[in-house]
N, C-alpha and C positions, 0 to 999 in steps of 0.2 A: 504493499499500500504505500509505503514512503518513498521509494521508487519510482513508481506511478503518478506519486503527486509532485516529486522535483520534477519530476520529467514534463508532467501539463505545466507547472508554473514556469520551469524556460519555453515550454510552448506559447503557454499565454504571453508572458513578457515579451517574445519576437512578435507574435501576431499583432498583441497591442500597443506595442513599439515604433513596429516599424510598415504593417499594412494595414490599421486601423486607426490613427492616429485620430485623438478626436482635436477638436479645435482649440480647447481652454490647453492641452498639453502643448500644441502644436504655440498657443501662445506665452506657456512658459514656460521654455528648454529646462531652469532652473529646477521647477517641479518632476518635470519627467527626467531629469536626471537624480533627484534623494527617488524618488521611486525605484529607480531599475536599481540604485547602489540597496537601497531598503529590503529590495525583495534577493538581493545576492546574498546580503548578510540572512537573511530568514534558510535561506537554501543550506549555506553552509550552517545553521545551525541544526536542522536539521539529519544532516551530514553526520556531524557529529553526533548527534542522539541518535542515529539507526548504527553508526560505528560503534557504540556504547554498547547497543543489545545484542550484537553479533555473536554469534554460536558461540561457546567454547571450547578449548579441546576436549577429547574425552582423556582418561587415563592413562590408554592406551598409545593414544598421538602424542599426547605429554613424553612419554617413555621413550618410544620412535625417538622423538626432536631433540630429547638429549642424549640419548646414546643409538644413533643412527648404526644399522648394522650387525647390533651386538643382540646376542640372545640374554631374554632378562625371566630373571625364576624369580617369582612370588613366592614369599615367605610370608607366616605369622609369626610372632613372637610373639613371648611373654616375661615382662620384666619381671626380674627379681622383687621386692620390698626394698634392699638395700638398693639395688637397680635406681629402682625410681625415685629415691631421695637423692643418690648421686646424681641424676642427671637430673632433677631439681636441682641441684644446689648450682652446676654448672648453667642451668639456663637460668636461673633469677626468680625463678617462678614453678609452680606444682606444675605433674605430669598427669594429666588427666585420666590416663585409662592405661591399664598394665600389656593389653594389647596392642600392638606394634605391627601397623603395614608394612612390609621393605620388599624392596625388588632392589635382588643384584642382577645387575646387565654384565657381561662375558663376551670376549671377543678372540676364539682362538683359545677357548680355555684359561684364558686369562683377563679377572674380574677389572672392569674400568671405571665401574662406579656401583653408588648404591641409592635408592631413591627411598621414598617414603612418604607416605601422605599424613594430611595433617587436618582433620576437622576441627571448626571453630567457630565459635559464635561473635561477630563482627560489631554488631550495635543489637539485635534483637533474632536475628536471622545469622543461617551458617554460611560459610565459607568452605572450599576443600578446594588445597592446592597439594601439587605435586613438589617435593623439592628434591631435586637431585642432584648427589655429590660426585665428583669424583673420587677416584682411587684413593688419592691421601684425603679424602673427608673435608676439599672443600668446595663451596655451593658452585655448582657448574650450572645450573638453570633451576627457573622456579614457573612452575605454569598453576595459574588456578584455573581446575577443573569443575569448581561448583560454586558459582555466586546465587544467593537466594533474596540476598536485599535489594534497593533501586538498584540500577544497572548503571548510574549516572557514579556513585559510591563505589566501584568496582577499580582496585589500584593499577592502573595506566602503565605499560613499558620502561617506559624513563624510571620511575619510582621502582619496578621489580629487579629493571636492570643492576639496580646499586648492587645488588646481594650477589652476584657473580663475582667468583675469585675470593669472597670471603668465610674466613673460620669465625670459631666463638672465642671471641673475645671481649673487652672490655668497652669496645672503640662500634661493636655490631647493636649498635642503640638509636633512637631516634636523636635528632639533633646533635647524635658525634659523626659517624660515617654514613648515615642513615640519615638524607633530609625527608621532613615529613611532604605528604600532601596537602597540598592548602586549600581546604574544608573538608578533607575526611581524615580529620586525626583519629579517629578510630580503626578504620580503615590499616593506615601509615601503623599502629600499634599492634593489629589482630595479625597481622602479618609478617612484623617485626616480630614477634614473639612465635610464633610459629615458626619460623629460619629458625631461632635461638634453639628452640624446641627439638625438631629433627637433628641440629647439629650436636647438643647434649646427649640425645637419646645414642646414636650414632659413635659419639666417642665416645659411651658407655660400653657399648656392645661389641665395639669395634677392640677392646681391650678385654674384653669376659671370653670363658670357654663356650663355644658354640655349639654345648646342645641345653641352649636357654630354647630352641626354636625347632618347629614342625613344619 
């Protein structure tokens, strides 16, 4: 509907200003220019709204983008109480569940990365993100795969790109290495906390015996 409306808007604008000019517009070229500019701005605004509502990648697509050509093995990992406490201490906040969804990416038998799903509340509704790490445990890619808040509150790509290459340290916080989104502080905080949780969980698990997962 939006695409059709924009096309119709452009067609109407072209027809109205070129083929069917009204005497009022002909007598007032300044008004004609302002009308054209106003309609163009409206078209851009509609385009931004449409872009924010575009379909999100699926979990499988997000993993393929992070690890092209790699084999992905899904795992359910159950954190022990001690692991949950250790991860919470490193992340700076509680770990909501002992059950962790982890995906190990391998290429030619070599582990090239690990990815995790983190689901959390942004304002009053949930968001799910895939946080993909490289083999050394640094952030490789972050993809939002579910967002049930209004689409205008979703984090834009430039904000998400700030996490690439980051490790878990004191700089991985808002107003430090991560600049918040203007007008969407809750989104900024929720996504930053999610990345910190994933990095903390991965750090704990990579130091633990591998008999904690199924």
